[in-house]
N, CA, C and O of each residue as an XYZ file, in Angstrom:
728
protein
N      33.608    -20.366     22.019
C      32.179    -19.757     22.214
C      31.741    -19.778     20.716
O      32.548    -20.509     20.141
N      30.840    -19.310     19.849
C      30.401    -18.943     18.656
C      30.182    -17.526     18.937
O      29.990    -17.055     20.058
N      30.243    -16.641     17.426
C      29.904    -15.299     17.125
C      29.077    -14.932     16.025
O      29.298    -15.554     14.986
N      28.438    -14.321     16.009
C      27.800    -13.276     15.183
C      28.292    -12.716     14.587
O      29.428    -12.380     14.921
N      27.564    -12.132     12.947
C      28.256    -11.959     12.156
C      29.252    -10.174     12.396
O      30.182     -9.845     11.659
N      28.931     -9.646     13.113
C      29.278     -8.549     13.488
C      30.931     -9.074     14.389
O      31.958     -8.409     14.247
N      30.876    -10.199     15.169
C      31.723    -10.397     15.145
C      31.602    -10.546     16.995
O      32.520    -11.080     17.618
N      30.240     -9.948     17.771
C      30.128    -10.339     19.133
C      29.429    -11.947     19.681
O      29.221    -13.022     19.118
N      29.291    -11.592     20.604
C      29.314    -13.722     20.771
C      27.871    -13.350     20.765
O      27.253    -12.365     21.170
N      27.455    -14.742     20.026
C      26.221    -15.459     19.664
C      25.278    -15.679     21.121
O      25.785    -16.036     22.184
N      24.164    -15.458     20.977
C      23.393    -15.113     22.552
C      23.665    -14.463     23.347
O      23.257    -14.807     24.456
N      24.479    -13.192     23.261
C      24.795    -12.842     23.811
C      23.677    -11.187     24.030
O      23.111    -10.846     25.069
N      23.670    -10.718     23.173
C      22.191     -9.590     22.393
C      21.486    -10.391     21.203
O      21.450    -10.059     20.019
N      21.043    -11.302     21.683
C      19.919    -12.796     20.821
C      18.600    -12.060     21.262
O      17.809    -12.206     20.330
N      17.636    -10.865     22.923
C      16.898    -11.067     23.077
C      17.266     -9.029     22.605
O      16.523     -8.246     23.198
N      18.106     -8.524     21.831
C      17.879     -7.153     21.174
C      17.387     -7.168     20.419
O      17.694     -8.175     19.782
N      16.060     -6.147     19.537
C      15.588     -6.092     18.776
C      16.399     -5.411     18.071
O      16.832     -4.431     18.676
N      16.940     -5.595     16.583
C      16.768     -5.587     15.468
C      16.134     -4.018     15.304
O      14.926     -3.829     15.164
N      17.219     -2.834     15.346
C      16.456     -1.322     15.098
C      16.212     -1.885     13.665
O      15.046     -1.822     13.277
N      17.102     -2.408     12.847
C      15.329     -1.608     11.037
C      15.051     -2.973     10.818
O      14.970     -3.111      9.597
N      14.930     -3.672     11.187
C      13.385     -4.511     11.415
C      12.357     -4.138     12.563
O      11.442     -4.904     12.864
N      12.486     -3.363     12.959
C      11.893     -2.190     14.689
C      10.811     -1.161     13.382
O       9.587     -1.070     13.291
N      12.343     -0.291     12.225
C      11.808      0.659     11.011
C      10.429     -0.079     10.805
O       9.236      0.089     11.056
N      11.325     -1.052     10.164
C      10.117     -1.765      8.664
C       8.570     -2.140      9.825
O       7.456     -1.629      9.710
N       9.025     -3.187     10.895
C       7.255     -2.953     11.488
C       6.613     -1.784     11.477
O       5.485     -1.764     10.985
N       7.203     -0.544     12.023
C       6.270      0.491     12.236
C       6.383      1.116     10.960
O       6.489      2.340     11.035
N       6.390      0.654      9.856
C       5.454      0.752      8.904
C       4.379     -0.033      8.171
O       4.193      0.301      7.001
N       3.775     -0.841      8.574
C       3.735     -1.911      8.794
C       2.071     -1.432      8.686
O       1.386     -2.416      8.963
N       1.711     -0.930      8.554
C      -0.032     -0.462      9.110
C      -0.097      0.739      8.198
O      -1.228      1.223      8.215
N       1.096      1.649      7.077
C       0.709      2.462      6.072
C       0.897      1.454      5.632
O      -0.243      1.050      5.407
N       1.972      0.251      5.143
C       2.070     -0.356      4.086
C       0.742     -1.277      3.838
O       0.011     -1.428      2.859
N       0.762     -2.190      6.024
C      -0.822     -2.928      5.190
C      -1.939     -1.745      4.333
O      -2.662     -2.289      3.499
N      -2.115     -0.186      4.490
C      -3.474      0.287      4.209
C      -2.596      0.783      2.094
O      -3.426      1.300      1.347
N      -1.815      0.668      1.761
C      -1.461      1.049      0.324
C      -1.288     -0.418     -0.192
O      -1.540     -0.314     -1.392
N      -0.990     -1.750      0.070
C      -1.173     -2.909     -0.665
C      -2.627     -2.398     -0.638
O      -3.088     -1.556     -1.409
N      -3.100     -2.850      0.079
C      -4.531     -2.592     -0.281
C      -4.826     -2.175     -1.538
O      -5.128     -2.864     -2.512
N      -4.675     -0.554     -1.414
C      -5.133     -0.178     -2.020
C      -4.679      0.044     -3.738
O      -5.260      0.813     -4.504
N      -3.196     -1.065     -4.189
C      -2.757     -1.085     -5.342
C      -3.629     -2.501     -4.958
O      -4.274     -3.135     -5.794
N      -3.571     -2.678     -4.251
C      -4.111     -4.895     -4.623
C      -5.700     -4.452     -4.711
O      -5.935     -5.625     -5.001
N      -6.158     -4.237     -4.716
C      -7.751     -3.989     -4.647
C      -8.651     -4.870     -3.941
O      -9.853     -4.881     -4.204
N      -8.218     -5.491     -3.199
C      -8.381     -7.031     -2.675
C      -7.944     -7.086     -0.825
O      -6.739     -7.006     -0.586
N      -8.430     -7.151     -0.212
C      -6.800     -7.183      1.196
C      -6.360     -8.770      1.067
O      -5.314     -8.951      1.691
N      -6.862     -9.990      0.428
C      -6.586    -11.125      0.190
C      -4.721    -10.790     -0.337
O      -3.599    -10.857      0.164
N      -5.547    -10.319     -1.988
C      -3.991     -9.427     -2.878
C      -3.165     -8.775     -1.676
O      -2.106     -9.127     -1.156
N      -4.095     -7.608     -1.394
C      -2.922     -6.959     -0.807
C      -2.293     -8.058      0.316
O      -1.353     -8.602     -0.264
N      -2.397     -8.502      1.412
C      -1.176     -9.520      2.074
C      -0.161    -10.088      1.128
O       0.943    -10.627      1.210
N      -1.050     -9.717      0.149
C       0.038    -11.104     -0.476
C       1.442     -9.540     -0.981
O       2.671     -9.537     -0.924
N       1.034     -9.101     -1.160
C       2.053     -8.436     -2.071
C       2.591     -7.138     -0.507
O       3.706     -6.674     -0.750
N       1.997     -6.596      0.859
C       2.694     -6.796      2.037
C       3.829     -7.889      2.677
O       4.965     -7.608      3.060
N       3.196     -9.170      2.675
C       4.261     -9.996      3.199
C       5.048    -10.144      1.771
O       6.058    -10.805      2.014
N       5.011     -9.858      0.608
C       6.555    -10.400     -0.683
C       7.386     -9.075     -0.175
O       8.534     -9.316      0.198
N       7.009     -7.892     -0.123
C       7.503     -6.862     -0.255
C       7.771     -6.753      1.356
O       8.218     -5.617      1.514
N       7.701     -7.437      2.674
C       8.673     -7.085      3.929
C       9.672     -8.560      3.887
O      10.458     -8.816      4.800
N       9.469     -9.550      2.547
C      10.334    -10.081      2.810
C      11.261     -9.617      1.536
O      12.334    -10.219      1.496
N      11.072     -8.769      0.606
C      11.787     -8.265      0.057
C      13.107     -7.382      0.198
O      14.130     -7.349     -0.486
N      12.616     -6.509      1.609
C      13.400     -5.622      2.445
C      13.950     -6.408      3.194
O      15.049     -6.179      3.699
N      13.586     -6.976      3.298
C      14.781     -7.859      4.624
C      15.869     -8.674      4.017
O      17.039     -8.739      4.393
N      15.322     -9.262      3.058
C      16.290     -9.702      2.392
C      17.437     -8.885      1.646
O      18.465     -9.445      1.264
N      17.147     -7.237      1.425
C      18.032     -7.200      0.505
C      18.342     -5.813      1.359
O      18.157     -4.813      0.665
N      18.699     -5.582      2.476
C      18.796     -4.389      3.610
C      19.743     -4.144      3.565
O      19.982     -2.951      3.756
N      21.315     -5.384      3.195
C      22.029     -4.228      2.362
C      22.378     -3.154      1.178
O      23.404     -2.621      0.757
N      21.048     -3.119      0.879
C      20.702     -1.915     -0.109
C      20.688     -0.699      0.029
O      20.985      0.321     -0.593
N      19.987     -1.244      1.661
C      19.377      0.401      1.730
C      20.606      1.136      2.312
O      21.549      0.760      3.007
N      20.245      2.338      1.765
C      21.529      3.254      1.990
C      21.462      4.528      3.164
O      22.213      5.484      3.355
N      20.317      4.118      3.788
C      20.407      4.568      4.916
C      20.111      6.309      5.317
O      20.333      6.981      6.324
N      19.517      6.598      4.005
C      18.620      7.975      4.311
C      17.318      7.819      4.131
O      16.842      8.881      4.534
N      16.440      7.130      3.765
C      14.774      7.472      3.817
C      14.394      5.920      3.395
O      14.611      5.167      2.446
N      13.633      5.883      4.782
C      13.714      3.731      4.771
C      11.682      3.446      3.817
O      11.273      2.637      2.984
N      11.113      4.441      4.468
C       9.797      4.659      4.573
C       9.815      4.692      2.718
O       9.528      3.856      1.861
N      10.261      5.972      2.684
C      10.587      5.401      0.928
C      11.102      4.653     -0.266
O      11.087      4.762     -1.492
N      11.605      3.774      0.732
C      12.427      3.080     -0.384
C      11.353      1.600      0.254
O      11.188      0.998     -0.807
N      10.822      1.014      1.019
C       9.844      0.707      1.183
C       9.288      0.823      0.693
O       8.810     -0.243      0.305
N       8.613      2.122      0.061
C       7.351      1.752     -0.129
C       7.516      2.083     -1.821
O       6.532      2.371     -2.503
N       8.971      1.994     -2.414
C       9.490      2.235     -3.760
C       9.605      0.610     -4.214
O       9.066      0.315     -5.280
N      10.198     -0.319     -3.549
C       9.569     -1.399     -3.162
C       8.172     -2.171     -3.848
O       7.790     -2.839     -4.809
N       7.813     -1.642     -2.794
C       5.906     -2.326     -2.796
C       5.568     -1.651     -4.075
O       5.120     -2.368     -4.969
N       5.701     -0.495     -4.279
C       4.675     -0.033     -6.204
C       5.813     -1.036     -7.236
O       5.368     -1.624     -8.222
N       6.915     -1.101     -6.948
C       7.562     -2.332     -8.083
C       7.089     -3.361     -8.301
O       6.892     -3.819     -9.426
N       6.639     -4.285     -6.466
C       6.548     -5.397     -6.910
C       5.183     -5.095     -7.816
O       4.961     -5.641     -8.897
N       4.151     -3.946     -7.054
C       2.941     -4.339     -7.678
C       2.452     -3.953     -9.480
O       1.536     -4.088    -10.292
N       3.872     -3.385     -9.301
C       4.162     -3.050    -11.104
C       4.191     -4.211    -11.445
O       3.250     -4.703    -12.067
N       5.279     -4.904    -11.112
C       5.737     -6.566    -11.907
C       4.830     -8.236    -12.234
O       4.963     -9.277    -12.876
N       3.492     -7.265    -10.875
C       2.214     -8.375    -10.763
C       1.368     -8.172    -11.903
O       0.870     -9.108    -12.527
N       1.166     -6.728    -12.236
C       0.058     -6.042    -12.860
C       0.247     -7.036    -14.128
O      -0.368     -7.953    -14.674
N       1.726     -6.158    -14.310
C       2.025     -6.551    -15.403
C       2.641     -8.335    -15.875
O       3.464     -8.711    -16.710
N       2.152     -8.757    -15.315
C       2.473    -10.729    -15.113
C       1.113    -10.550    -15.646
O       0.828    -10.163    -16.779
N       0.032    -10.987    -14.379
C      -1.301    -10.727    -14.626
C      -2.241    -10.497    -15.446
O      -3.375    -10.859    -15.133
N      -1.948     -9.670    -17.025
C      -2.223     -8.467    -17.602
C      -1.977     -9.455    -18.771
O      -2.853     -9.596    -19.623
N      -0.566    -10.287    -18.851
C      -0.098    -11.274    -20.177
C      -1.095    -12.398    -18.955
O      -2.216    -12.003    -18.634
N      -0.839    -13.047    -18.674
C      -1.369    -14.304    -17.354
C      -3.426    -14.746    -16.762
O      -4.018    -15.387    -15.893
N      -3.625    -14.164    -17.553
C      -5.155    -13.630    -16.693
C      -5.550    -14.639    -15.665
O      -5.882    -15.786    -15.961
N      -5.503    -14.171    -14.446
C      -6.109    -15.287    -13.645
C      -7.738    -15.164    -12.798
O      -8.062    -14.075    -12.324
N      -8.966    -16.757    -12.642
C      -9.509    -16.413    -11.976
C      -8.714    -16.148    -10.063
O      -7.712    -16.734     -9.652
N      -9.248    -15.503     -9.559
C      -9.704    -14.827     -8.768
C     -11.011    -16.340     -7.605
O     -12.080    -16.803     -8.002
N     -10.572    -16.531     -6.777
C     -11.156    -18.110     -6.304
C     -11.900    -17.287     -5.277
O     -13.077    -17.645     -5.239
N     -11.512    -15.897     -4.075
C     -12.829    -15.642     -3.916
C     -13.928    -14.883     -4.921
O     -15.023    -14.558     -4.463
N     -13.694    -14.704     -5.859
C     -14.698    -13.923     -6.526
C     -15.306    -15.525     -7.414
O     -16.471    -15.441     -7.802
N     -14.689    -16.677     -7.671
C     -15.500    -16.825     -8.957
C     -16.404    -18.216     -7.607
O     -17.302    -19.012     -7.881
N     -15.550    -17.963     -5.957
C     -16.706    -18.919     -5.333
C     -18.273    -17.535     -4.465
O     -19.321    -17.809     -3.880
N     -18.009    -16.972     -4.615
C     -19.529    -15.401     -3.712
C     -18.577    -15.522     -3.075
O     -18.292    -16.569     -3.656
N     -17.264    -15.341     -1.930
C     -16.914    -15.207     -1.129
C     -17.126    -13.377     -0.811
O     -16.986    -12.461     -1.621
N     -17.511    -13.300      0.687
C     -17.889    -12.026      0.712
C     -16.646    -11.359      2.041
O     -16.458    -12.202      2.918
N     -15.903    -10.125      2.235
C     -15.620    -10.116      3.421
C     -16.539     -9.689      4.297
O     -17.719     -9.384      4.125
N     -15.812     -9.701      5.333
C     -16.895     -9.130      6.609
C     -16.386     -7.445      6.790
O     -15.459     -6.917      6.177
N     -16.814     -7.137      7.280
C     -16.849     -5.242      6.654
C     -16.530     -5.064      8.972
O     -16.958     -5.465     10.054
N     -15.800     -4.435      8.515
C     -15.051     -3.718     10.224
C     -15.408     -2.583     10.816
O     -15.319     -2.358     12.023
N     -15.985     -1.548      9.638
C     -16.058     -0.764      9.899
C     -17.236      0.243     10.358
O     -18.265     -0.299      9.954
N     -17.560      1.384     10.974
C     -18.756      1.581     11.971
C     -19.462      2.258     10.097
O     -20.464      2.181     10.809
N     -19.601      2.429      9.606
C     -20.617      2.798      8.075
C     -20.043      1.935      7.179
O     -18.854      2.077      6.895
N     -20.678      1.095      6.707
C     -20.213      0.096      5.882
C     -20.682      0.347      4.638
O     -19.872      0.296      3.713
N     -21.972      0.643      4.383
C     -22.160      1.697      3.358
C     -20.976      2.403      2.699
O     -20.120      2.265      1.825
N     -21.465      3.303      3.700
C     -20.166      4.943      3.175
C     -18.081      3.529      2.723
O     -17.347      3.615      1.738
N     -17.979      2.782      3.657
C     -16.732      2.007      3.526
C     -16.745      1.480      1.764
O     -15.866      1.757      0.947
N     -18.123      0.583      1.473
C     -18.293      0.231     -0.037
C     -18.052      1.764     -0.862
O     -16.907      2.052     -1.212
N     -19.003      2.552     -1.096
C     -19.253      2.757     -1.563
C     -17.819      3.719     -1.921
O     -17.774      4.534     -2.842
N     -16.726      3.429     -1.010
C     -15.933      4.764     -1.156
C     -14.737      3.444     -1.582
O     -13.576      3.587     -1.965
N     -15.391      2.366     -1.385
C     -14.224      1.612     -2.262
C     -13.949      1.818     -3.162
O     -12.949      2.362     -3.631
N     -15.537      1.064     -3.908
C     -15.989      1.393     -5.082
C     -15.667      2.810     -6.009
O     -15.617      2.667     -7.231
N     -15.471      4.041     -5.479
C     -15.021      4.898     -6.575
C     -13.854      4.590     -5.997
O     -14.079      5.564     -5.279
N     -12.671      4.124     -5.547
C     -11.175      3.989     -5.870
C     -10.969      2.860     -6.212
O      -9.772      2.598     -6.325
N     -11.855      1.828     -6.495
C     -11.551      0.947     -7.365
C     -11.913      1.839     -9.005
O     -11.397      1.407    -10.036
N     -12.963      3.246     -9.038
C     -12.783      3.289    -10.738
C     -11.717      3.861    -10.623
O     -12.031      4.698    -11.469
N     -11.058      4.066    -10.432
C      -9.921      4.909    -10.788
C      -7.909      3.878    -11.142
O      -7.098      3.099    -10.643
N      -8.151      4.583    -12.127
C      -6.412      3.586    -12.355
C      -6.137      3.085    -11.836
O      -6.748      2.633    -10.867
N      -4.797      2.806    -12.239
C      -3.848      1.984    -10.281
C      -3.007      3.676    -10.272
O      -2.933      4.480     -9.342
N      -2.522      3.763    -11.529
C      -1.924      5.214    -11.189
C      -2.075      6.575    -10.856
O      -1.127      7.352    -10.965
N      -3.586      7.059    -10.317
C      -3.789      7.600    -10.333
C      -4.395      6.964     -8.943
O      -4.068      7.794     -8.094
N      -4.807      6.359     -8.565
C      -4.755      5.772     -6.621
C      -3.489      5.096     -6.127
O      -3.398      4.754     -4.948
N      -2.315      4.855     -7.174
C      -1.421      5.236     -6.285
C      -1.138      6.538     -5.948
O      -1.363      6.853     -4.779
N      -0.636      7.483     -6.799
C      -0.327      8.781     -5.889
C      -1.593      9.541     -5.162
O      -1.278     10.476     -4.425
N      -3.021      9.230     -5.297
C      -4.096     10.002     -4.325
C      -3.585      8.707     -3.188
O      -3.527      9.433     -2.196
N      -3.191      7.346     -2.668
C      -3.119      7.048     -1.415
C      -1.865      7.566     -1.269
O      -1.963      8.230     -0.237
N      -0.258      7.715     -1.844
C       0.789      8.123     -1.625
C       0.779      9.032     -0.694
O       1.221      9.096      0.453
N      -0.189     10.190     -1.852
C       0.149     11.454     -0.981
C      -1.395     12.573      0.037
O      -1.384     13.681      0.571
N      -2.282     11.703     -0.113
C      -3.491     11.876      1.127
C      -4.052     10.480      2.481
O      -4.947     10.416      3.323
N      -2.586      9.294      1.888
C      -3.590      8.408      3.233
C      -1.944      8.656      3.918
O      -1.662      8.915      5.087
N      -0.987      8.468      2.703
C       0.358      8.963      3.561
C       1.476      9.633      3.795
O       2.634      9.612      4.212
N       0.681     10.180      3.378
C       1.611     12.216      4.013
C       2.387     12.611      2.996
O       2.627     13.810      2.853
N       2.764     11.912      2.361
C       4.229     11.810      1.399
C       3.880     12.885      0.589
O       2.848     13.012     -0.071
N       5.450     14.163      0.757
C       5.312     14.883     -0.458
C       4.988     14.770     -2.150
O       4.411     13.713     -2.404
N       5.157     15.355     -2.968
C       4.896     15.268     -4.266
C       6.467     14.715     -5.173
O       6.804     14.002     -6.118
N       7.237     15.889     -3.794
C       8.655     14.822     -4.979
C       8.911     14.045     -4.808
O       9.813     13.482     -5.428
N       8.022     13.357     -3.498
C       9.122     11.940     -1.916
C       7.867     11.254     -3.341
O       8.699     10.874     -4.164
N       6.671     10.984     -3.885
C       6.321     10.887     -4.473
C       7.049     10.794     -6.239
O       7.081      9.716     -6.832
N       7.164     11.074     -6.375
C       7.518     11.023     -7.995
C       9.224     10.353     -8.292
O       9.740      9.804     -9.265
N       9.784     10.778     -6.741
C      11.441      9.326     -7.074
C      10.741      8.384     -7.017
O      10.773      7.584     -7.952
N      10.126      8.226     -6.222
C       9.467      6.061     -5.725
C       8.735      5.320     -6.955
O       8.838      4.160     -7.354
N       7.722      6.729     -7.551
C       7.014      5.825     -8.824
C       7.958      6.111    -10.153
O       7.518      5.695    -11.225
N       9.538      6.961    -10.143
C       9.857      7.573    -11.398
C       9.444      8.182    -12.300
O       9.799      7.962    -13.458
N       8.547      9.140    -11.939
C       7.776      9.979    -13.372
C       7.584     11.233    -12.581
O       7.051     11.189    -11.472
N       8.112     12.644    -13.257
C       7.867     13.588    -13.705
C       6.663     13.714    -11.738
O       5.830     12.961    -11.233
N       7.452     15.444    -11.184
C       6.691     15.635    -10.590
C       5.108     16.147    -10.896
O       4.080     15.962    -10.245
N       5.351     16.876    -12.175
C       3.903     17.089    -12.521
C       2.793     16.171    -13.163
O       1.711     16.465    -13.672
N       3.622     14.582    -12.907
C       3.147     13.907    -13.654
C       2.029     13.655    -12.139
O       0.810     13.777    -12.017
N       2.889     13.344    -11.361
C       2.563     13.504     -9.452
C       1.337     14.230     -9.440
O       0.301     13.565     -9.442
N       1.225     16.131     -9.419
C       0.196     16.816     -9.179
C      -0.699     16.443    -10.640
O      -1.898     16.441    -10.362
N      -0.559     16.264    -11.478
C      -1.758     15.782    -12.223
C      -2.345     15.201    -12.208
O      -3.429     15.608    -12.625
N      -2.293     13.199    -11.591
C      -2.720     12.397    -11.043
C      -3.621     12.253    -10.344
O      -4.661     11.596    -10.378
N      -2.681     13.620     -8.992
C      -3.752     14.023     -8.203
C      -4.712     14.223     -8.545
O      -5.599     13.371     -8.588
N      -4.862     15.592     -8.951
C      -6.095     16.229     -9.136
C      -6.958     15.646     -9.992
O      -8.097     16.106    -10.078
N      -6.413     14.110    -11.065
C      -7.202     14.052    -11.673
C      -8.338     12.471    -10.835
O      -9.213     11.931    -11.511
N      -8.097     12.116     -9.665
C      -7.748     11.037     -8.648
C      -9.452     11.608     -7.921
O     -10.601     11.194     -7.775
N      -8.421     13.060     -7.585
C      -9.758     13.836     -6.348
C     -10.797     13.815     -6.998
O     -11.806     13.527     -6.354
N     -10.939     14.067     -8.307
C     -11.708     14.844     -8.844
C     -12.638     13.751     -9.707
O     -13.566     14.062    -10.454
N     -12.153     12.355     -9.415
C     -12.767     10.998     -9.934
C     -13.766     11.315     -8.638
O     -14.935     11.630     -8.417
N     -11.947     10.885     -7.594
C     -12.811     10.051     -6.508
C     -14.343     11.001     -6.324
O     -15.463     10.602     -6.003
N     -13.883     12.316     -6.653
C     -15.312     13.243     -6.051
C     -16.754     13.367     -6.789
O     -17.815     13.805     -6.344
N     -16.529     12.991     -7.691
C     -17.680     12.633     -8.807
C     -18.251     11.758     -8.531
O     -19.418     12.046     -8.263
N     -17.926     10.337     -8.414
C     -18.073      8.880     -8.205
C     -19.001      8.512     -6.829
O     -20.011      7.811     -6.880
N     -18.319      9.281     -5.269
C     -18.932      9.580     -4.847
C     -20.069     11.282     -4.591
O     -20.200     11.956     -3.569
N     -20.326     11.364     -5.165
C     -21.620     13.123     -6.003
C     -22.674     11.850     -6.717
O     -23.845     11.607     -6.427
N     -21.879     11.243     -7.627
C     -22.958     10.110     -8.284
C     -23.339      8.243     -7.405
O     -23.483      7.149     -7.952
N     -23.369      8.494     -6.432
C     -23.841      7.240     -5.546
C     -25.172      8.214     -5.222
O     -26.287      7.913     -5.646
N     -24.997      9.045     -4.667
C     -26.126     10.584     -3.819
C     -26.363      9.363     -2.595
O     -27.132      8.430     -2.364
N     -25.497      9.848     -2.158
C     -26.069      8.707     -0.611
C     -26.330     10.535      0.257
O     -25.588     11.516      0.317
N     -27.699     10.271      0.779
C     -27.732     10.870      2.129
C     -27.261     10.704      3.533
O     -27.258      9.666      4.195
N     -26.852     11.932      3.888
C     -27.161     10.786      5.373
C     -28.351     10.983      6.197
O     -29.437     11.448      5.851
N     -28.011     10.594      7.242
C     -29.188     10.927      7.726
C     -29.236     10.591      9.664
O     -29.370      9.535     10.283
N     -29.039     12.181     10.184
C     -29.092     12.186     11.272
C     -29.881     11.553     12.310
O     -31.041     11.219     12.070
N     -29.198     11.304     13.768
C     -30.169     11.090     15.009
C     -30.663     12.951     15.250
O     -30.119     14.052     15.168
N     -32.117     12.335     15.604
C     -32.152     13.914     16.655
C     -32.101     14.037     18.085
O     -32.682     13.513     19.035
N     -31.191     14.924     17.916
C     -31.465     15.706     18.974
C     -32.512     15.601     20.274
O     -32.544     16.501     21.114
């Protein structure tokens, strides 16, 4: 009879879900949002997400058991930074842009979504990262500072700048919401 890594019989608990993998799986919606906000495109965001999950699973022994969410987001942030550095040194043409392909809009208000996406794209990568981690993912300033390896004051100033720039960009688009008569 063969045995697993922990000495138990292989196949005895083959259907039992791995708690680590379940915890990583529960983070997927938040990771997907964050990866897309960093990468500024759905396809690059999905690539970043896949690479992050792959790295997390390959390095699970390095996790210290304290805060899986923060550990995984730190890995994604570092993967993005490394890609960004590499692309700055080795620019490439995006096939989707070259072909003029447009992703199908899935929100109820596509105009508002496009305006928000455009406003987010105008933010620097650093400001956008902080904004997404604090506002969308709900991290505390201290957690974001640790994830991004920056002082907490820098987190606060980047968040303030990002909010101000986002508000100005949305105001500049001067969209008037039409309401249905009652």
